[in-house]
C-alpha positions as CSV (number, residue, x, y, z in Angstrom):
1,M,167.5,115.3,106.8
2,D,164.1,117.6,108.1
3,R,164.9,117.0,111.7
4,L,161.8,119.0,113.0
5,T,159.3,116.7,110.7
6,A,161.2,113.3,111.9
7,M,160.4,114.8,115.3
8,R,157.2,114.7,114.5
9,V,156.9,111.2,112.8
10,F,158.4,109.7,116.0
11,V,156.3,111.2,118.0
12,T,152.9,110.5,116.0
13,V,154.4,107.0,115.8
14,V,154.4,106.5,119.4
15,D,151.2,108.0,119.8
16,C,149.7,105.8,116.9
17,G,151.4,102.8,118.7
18,S,152.3,101.7,114.9
19,Q,154.4,103.3,111.7
20,S,151.2,102.0,109.5
21,A,148.8,104.3,111.6
22,A,151.5,107.2,111.6
23,A,151.8,106.7,108.1
24,D,148.2,107.3,107.5
25,R,147.5,110.1,109.7
26,L,150.4,112.3,108.4
27,D,149.4,110.9,105.1
28,L,152.5,109.7,104.0
29,S,154.0,106.1,102.6
30,R,155.1,103.4,105.3
31,P,158.8,103.5,103.7
32,V,159.0,107.3,104.0
33,V,158.1,106.9,108.0
34,S,160.7,104.2,108.4
35,R,163.5,106.9,106.7
36,Y,162.4,109.3,108.9
37,L,162.8,107.2,112.2
38,A,165.8,106.0,111.0
39,E,167.6,109.5,110.1
40,L,166.4,110.8,113.6
41,E,167.8,107.8,115.3
42,D,171.3,108.1,113.4
43,W,171.2,112.0,114.4
44,A,170.1,111.3,117.4
45,G,172.9,108.6,117.5
46,A,170.8,106.1,119.8
47,R,168.3,103.6,119.3
48,L,164.9,105.1,120.1
49,M,162.1,102.4,119.4
50,H,162.3,98.2,119.9
51,R,160.8,97.7,116.5
52,T,158.4,94.0,116.3
53,T,156.0,92.5,114.1
54,R,153.4,93.1,117.0
55,R,154.3,96.2,119.2
56,L,156.4,99.4,119.3
57,S,158.3,100.0,122.6
58,L,160.6,103.0,123.3
59,T,164.4,102.0,123.9
60,P,165.5,104.1,127.6
61,A,166.9,106.6,124.5
62,G,163.7,106.9,123.4
63,Q,161.7,108.0,126.2
64,E,164.4,110.6,127.1
65,T,164.3,112.0,123.6
66,L,160.3,111.6,123.4
67,P,159.3,114.8,125.9
68,R,162.2,116.8,124.2
69,C,160.7,116.2,120.7
70,R,157.2,117.2,121.8
71,Q,158.6,120.5,123.5
72,M,160.2,121.3,120.3
73,L,157.2,120.4,118.2
74,A,155.2,122.7,120.6
75,L,157.9,125.7,119.9
76,S,157.7,125.5,116.4
77,D,153.7,125.8,116.3
78,E,154.2,128.7,118.6
79,L,156.6,130.3,116.3
80,R,154.4,130.0,113.5
81,T,151.4,131.3,115.6
82,A,153.5,134.5,116.4
83,L,154.7,135.3,112.7
84,T,150.9,135.1,111.7
85,A,149.3,136.6,114.5
86,P,149.1,140.5,115.5
87,D,151.9,141.5,117.8
88,D,150.1,142.1,121.0
89,A,147.6,139.3,120.6
90,P,147.8,136.4,123.3
91,R,149.2,132.8,121.2
92,G,150.5,129.4,121.9
93,L,149.7,126.2,123.5
94,L,148.2,126.4,126.6
95,R,148.1,123.1,128.3
96,V,145.5,123.4,131.3
97,T,144.5,120.3,134.1
98,A,141.4,120.5,136.4
99,S,139.4,118.0,138.0
100,T,137.0,116.0,135.9
101,S,134.0,117.0,137.3
102,F,135.0,120.7,137.3
103,G,136.1,120.5,133.9
104,Q,133.1,118.8,132.3
105,A,130.7,120.7,134.2
106,Q,132.3,123.9,133.9
107,L,135.5,124.9,132.7
108,A,135.2,123.1,128.7
109,A,132.5,125.9,128.1
110,A,134.9,128.6,129.8
111,L,137.6,127.7,127.9
112,S,135.2,127.8,124.9
113,V,134.8,131.2,124.8
114,F,138.1,132.0,125.6
115,A,139.6,130.3,123.0
116,A,136.9,132.3,120.4
117,R,137.9,135.0,121.9
118,H,141.9,134.3,121.3
119,P,142.0,132.7,117.8
120,A,145.7,132.3,118.2
121,V,146.0,130.4,121.5
122,T,145.6,126.5,121.4
123,V,144.3,124.7,124.5
124,D,144.9,121.2,125.9
125,M,142.5,120.5,128.5
126,Q,143.5,117.3,130.7
127,L,141.2,116.2,133.2
128,L,142.9,114.1,136.3
129,D,141.7,113.6,139.3
130,R,144.9,113.8,140.8
131,T,147.3,116.7,141.8
132,V,150.1,116.8,138.8
133,N,153.2,118.2,139.0
134,L,153.4,121.3,136.7
135,V,156.9,121.3,135.6
136,E,157.7,117.7,135.3
137,E,154.5,117.2,133.5
138,R,154.4,120.5,131.6
139,I,151.2,121.8,132.4
140,D,150.7,125.4,132.4
141,L,147.5,125.9,134.7
142,A,146.3,124.0,137.3
143,I,142.7,124.5,138.7
144,R,142.5,123.0,142.3
145,I,139.9,123.2,144.6
146,T,141.5,123.0,148.0
147,N,141.4,125.1,151.1
148,D,145.1,123.8,151.8
149,L,147.0,125.3,149.1
150,D,150.6,124.6,149.0
151,P,151.8,127.6,150.0
152,N,155.3,127.1,147.3
153,L,152.7,127.3,144.4
154,I,151.9,130.9,142.5
155,A,147.7,130.6,142.4
156,R,145.3,133.4,141.8
157,P,141.5,132.8,143.6
158,I,138.9,132.4,140.4
159,S,135.9,131.5,142.3
160,I,134.8,129.9,145.2
161,C,133.1,126.3,145.6
162,R,130.2,126.0,147.3
163,S,128.5,122.4,148.4
164,V,125.0,121.0,149.3
165,L,123.9,118.1,151.1
166,C,120.9,116.2,148.6
167,A,119.3,113.2,147.7
168,S,116.7,111.9,145.0
169,P,113.2,112.2,145.7
170,D,112.9,108.7,145.8
171,Y,115.8,107.9,148.4
172,L,113.7,110.6,150.7
173,R,110.5,108.7,150.2
174,R,112.2,105.6,151.6
175,H,114.1,107.6,154.2
176,P,113.1,110.6,155.3
177,A,115.2,113.5,155.6
178,P,116.7,114.3,158.6
179,A,115.7,117.5,161.3
180,R,119.4,117.8,162.7
181,L,122.9,117.6,161.7
182,D,123.2,114.3,163.9
183,G,120.4,112.6,162.0
184,L,122.9,111.7,159.3
185,A,124.0,108.8,161.0
186,Q,120.9,107.0,160.3
187,H,121.8,107.6,156.5
188,N,123.6,106.0,154.0
189,C,125.8,108.4,153.2
190,L,127.9,108.9,149.8
191,T,131.4,109.9,150.5
192,H,134.5,111.4,148.7
193,I,137.6,109.1,149.2
194,Y,139.7,111.4,149.7
195,A,137.5,114.4,151.0
196,G,135.5,113.6,153.9
197,K,135.5,110.1,153.8
198,S,134.0,109.8,157.3
199,L,133.5,113.3,158.9
200,W,131.5,116.3,157.0
201,Q,132.3,119.6,158.1
202,F,129.6,122.7,158.3
203,E,128.8,126.3,159.3
204,H,125.6,126.9,161.0
205,D,124.7,130.5,162.2
206,G,128.3,131.2,161.7
207,E,129.5,128.5,163.7
208,P,131.7,125.5,162.5
209,Q,130.3,121.5,163.2
210,S,131.2,118.4,162.4
211,V,129.4,115.1,161.8
212,A,130.6,111.7,161.5
213,V,129.2,109.6,158.7
214,S,129.0,106.3,157.4
215,G,127.6,104.6,154.1
216,N,128.3,101.5,151.7
217,L,129.5,103.8,148.9
218,S,132.6,106.0,148.1
219,A,134.3,107.3,145.1
220,N,137.1,109.3,144.2
221,E,135.3,112.0,141.7
222,V,132.2,113.4,142.6
223,T,130.3,112.7,139.2
224,S,130.3,109.0,140.0
225,L,128.7,110.4,143.9
226,M,125.9,112.3,142.0
227,A,125.4,109.9,139.4
228,A,124.8,107.7,142.9
229,A,122.5,109.9,144.2
230,L,120.3,110.3,141.5
231,A,120.0,106.6,141.6
232,G,118.4,106.9,145.0
233,A,121.6,105.0,146.8
234,G,122.2,108.0,149.4
235,I,122.8,111.3,150.8
236,A,125.7,113.0,148.8
237,Q,127.7,116.1,149.5
238,L,128.0,117.6,146.0
239,P,129.3,121.0,144.9
240,T,127.1,123.0,143.8
241,Y,128.9,123.6,140.2
242,L,127.7,120.1,139.7
243,A,124.5,119.4,141.3
244,A,122.5,122.9,141.1
245,A,121.0,122.2,138.0
246,E,119.7,118.7,139.5
247,I,118.5,120.6,142.1
248,R,116.5,123.0,139.7
249,S,115.4,120.3,137.9
250,G,113.8,118.8,141.2
251,R,115.8,115.1,140.2
252,L,117.7,115.8,143.3
253,V,116.4,117.6,146.6
254,A,118.8,119.6,149.0
255,V,118.9,117.8,152.7
256,L,119.6,120.0,155.6
257,P,119.7,123.7,153.5
258,T,120.3,125.6,156.9
259,H,123.7,123.7,157.4
260,R,126.1,124.9,154.8
261,P,129.2,122.5,153.8
262,R,132.3,123.9,154.4
263,D,133.0,126.3,151.2
264,M,136.5,125.7,149.4
265,R,138.8,128.1,147.3
266,I,139.0,127.6,143.6
267,Y,142.4,128.6,142.4
268,A,144.1,129.0,139.0
269,V,147.6,127.7,139.7
270,Y,150.5,128.0,137.8
271,A,154.8,127.6,137.7
272,S,156.5,131.1,137.5
273,R,155.0,134.6,137.7
274,R,158.2,135.7,135.9
275,L,157.5,132.9,132.7
276,M,154.3,133.7,132.9
277,S,153.6,134.3,128.7
278,A,150.4,136.7,127.3
279,A,148.4,133.7,126.4
280,L,148.2,132.4,130.1
281,R,148.0,135.8,132.0
282,A,145.3,136.5,129.1
283,L,143.4,132.9,130.6
284,V,144.4,133.5,134.4
285,D,142.7,137.2,133.9
286,F,139.6,135.9,131.7
287,L,138.6,132.9,134.0
288,A,138.9,135.2,137.2
289,D,136.2,137.3,135.8
290,Y,133.8,134.8,134.2
291,F,133.4,132.8,137.2
292,S,134.2,135.5,140.1
293,D,133.3,134.9,143.7
294,A,129.3,135.0,142.3
295,P,129.5,132.1,139.8
296,A,126.7,131.5,137.5
297,W,126.1,127.8,138.5
298,D,124.9,130.0,142.3
299,R,123.0,132.6,140.6
300,Q,120.2,130.4,138.6
C-alpha cells in the first residue's frame, strides 16, 4: 500500500465530506478511494470512519489519526520542495494566523509580496478573531495586536497599531462632533466587545486620559464597527490600518484628533526560537521590515 497516498485520500475525504467528492478532487474512481480507506484502516488496526449513505463521521481513532496524517503529508510536501529548491532558500509550509481585519486590510498583501520573493514557501493564512494555541493548532506564526502579551510567548515587535475616533459626515451633521473628551457621553459610541467596550483610553499632551462610553452597537471585530460607522450609526474607535483610507477619502471624519487613543504593538508570535525554520525566520524578518514603526497606512 502507498501509505502517503492513502493518508491523502483519507484527509481529502474528511475535507470534502464524502468519498465521491474526494474521488472527483483526486481524479480517482470511487472504488479506488474506498480501497485506500480500507487499506489505511487495516494498517492502522482500527476503523477510522463511520460510513452511512447520508454522511461520514470520524471515529475516536479517526480523530486521533487525522492530524497526524496532515502532519505527515505536510512533511512529505516539505521534503519534495527541499529536493527541488536551492539549498539556502527558505522552503516549506507556513501556517499564519491574524485577526480578520488586519489579515484582510494589510497582511494578505504583505504575504503576497513575501510569497513572490520566496516561491518555495507555501503560506496558509487563517483569519481568526480569537487567540489560538500555537502548538495545539499547529500554527507557525500568529500576528497579535496587544499591550498585554503573554510573557511566556516568543514574540518580535513588527509594527505599531494606532487608532482614531471617527464617524461618517452624515452622523456628524445630525450629531455635531464633541469639542471635549467628556462630550462623547452624549454620542452613540460603537464599541468592541473585548477591547474598551465601556472605557476608552487616550493620551493628550502626553497625559493618559480615559472616558466612559456607551452605545447601542458592539461587535467582536473592527471591520463590522467600521461598516456601522460608515452607515452613520455613531462614533467608532478604529485602527488606522483599517480606517486611514476611509478618512482620506472623506467617507469618515476624524473626531477629537488631538486626543490619541492608546497605541498598541503589533507582534509576530511563534512557539520556538530553537526550532525556527529558515522560512519562518525569513517571514518574521520580512514583516518587521515591510511594516516597521512607520507603517504605510499612517504615511499616506
